[in-house]
N, C-alpha and C positions, 0 to 999 in steps of 0.2 A: 257968237265967237266962243263962249264958254264950252259949248258942245264940241266945237272943232279943237279947242285946246286939250280936251280930254283924250283925243285920238292922235295927237301929234306931240312929238318931243320938243319942238321949238315953235316959236310964235310965227315965224315966216311961213312954215308949211301950213299952219293953222289958218293964216290969213289967205293963203292960196286956195285952200279948200273952201273957205268962206266965200271967196270971190266966185269960184266955180258954182257953188250952191246958189249964190245970189243971182248969177246969170241964168241958171235954170229956173229960178223962181220968177224972174222978170219975164222970161220967154213963155212960161206957163200961165201967166196971168190972163192972156187973151182967151184961153180955153176954159177959164173958170167962171162959175156962177158965184160971185162974191157975196150974194145975199144969204145963201144957205150954207156958207162954209166957215169953219173955224180957221181963220187964216194962220194964226199962230201954230196950231197943231199941224196944218198942212205944210207950212214952211219948215217946221222942225223935221217933219218926215222927209221932205226933199233934201234937207241938209244931211240927215242921217244916211239916206240912200247914197248921196254923193260921197260921203266918207267911206261907205262900204265899197262903192265902185272903185275908189282910189286904193283901198286896201287890196282889192282883187288884182289891180294892176301891179302893185308892189309885191304881191304874194311870192313870186319867184325869187325875189331878193331877200326874203326873210331869213333870219338866222336859223342855223341847224342846231338841233339839240343833241348834246352828247350823252347826258345821263338819262337812264330809263329806270322807272320805278316799277315795282311789282303791283299787281292789282290791289293787294292788301294796303300798300302805302297810298295808292290813289284813293281808295275808299276812305282811309283815315284823313287825308287832307281835304277830301271833298265834303266832309262833315262840317257843320258850322262850329266854329271855335270861338269862344268868348275870350277876349283879350282886353284887360283893363287899360292897356297902353293906348288903345284907340280913343278912349274918352279924353285923353290928355292932348290929343292932336286935333288940329283943324282939318277941314276938308282939303285945304290947299296942300297940306303936308302929305296926305294920302295920295292925292292926285299927282304930286311930284314923284312919289315913290312908284306910281304906275308908269311913269315915263322912264324909269330906270330898269324895268323888267322887259323881256322880249316883247316886241310889238304885237305878235299874234296873240300871246297870252293876255296882254293888256286890252286888246280889242274885245276878246271874248269876255273878259272880266267886266268891261264897261257895258257891253250889250246885255249880259246876264244880270249883274248886280245893280247897275245904275239905271239902265234903260228897260229892264224887265222882260227881255226876250227869253224864250226857253231854248234848250239845246237843239231841238229840231229846227227851230226858226234860225238860230245862229248858224247851224250847219248849212242850211239853204242859202242864207245871205252871204256867208264867207266861203261857200263852195268847199266844205269839209264834212266829214262824217259827224254824226251826233257824238260818237265816242271820242273823236279828236277834240270836239268842242269841250267835252267834259274834262279831257286831259289838260287842255289849255287852262281851264278854270282852276283845276286843282293845282297846276303849276303856278299860276298867278297867286293863288292863296298861300301856297307854300313860300314863295319868294317874298311876298309881302309880310308874312308872319316872321320870316327870318330877319327882315329889315327892321321890323318892330322890336323883335327881341334884342337885336344889336343896339338899337337906340335905348332900350330899357337898361341894358348893361352899361351904356355910356353915361347915363344920367347920374347915377350915384358917384361916378368918378369925377364928374364936373362939380358936384356939390362939395366933395371933399377938398378939391383944389382951391 
C-alpha cells in the first residue's frame, strides 16, 4: 500500500491499484517456482508494473504544461541541491508535496529518486523520451524546492505570532 500511495493523490485510487496488483499476484502464483523466488521483490515488481500500466492508461488525461524553461534552467534544476529544510521534514511531508505537483513529474520523481530507475528505463516504462523524463524530474525538483522555500518563509512568521 505505501508504494501505491506514492503514485496516487488519494487513498481510494491507491487501494484500487493495490487490488489490481494483488489480483495479478494471485493469478501469477500458479506459474511460479516459490522455492527459488524472493516473493517480496517479485510482488513489489508486479505492483510497480501495475502502477506504470495505470499511468499509461491515464497518460492522455495528464495536465498540459504552460511554462517552458531554457536548457540552462533545466541544467540548473537538474543538479543536486542541498536544502536544510528537508532535514526538518519527515518523509510523509515530502510525499504529500509530491501529490501536489503534476502527476507525470511526480511519477518520474518517484521512479528516479525513490525506486532507482535511470532515465532510459523510465522513458521505456512510461513511453516517453529520455529527455522528457529528465524534464519531468527537473520540473518536480523545481516545484518541490519552491514548496520547501515557501514553507521556510512561513516558519519564522509562525514563530513570531
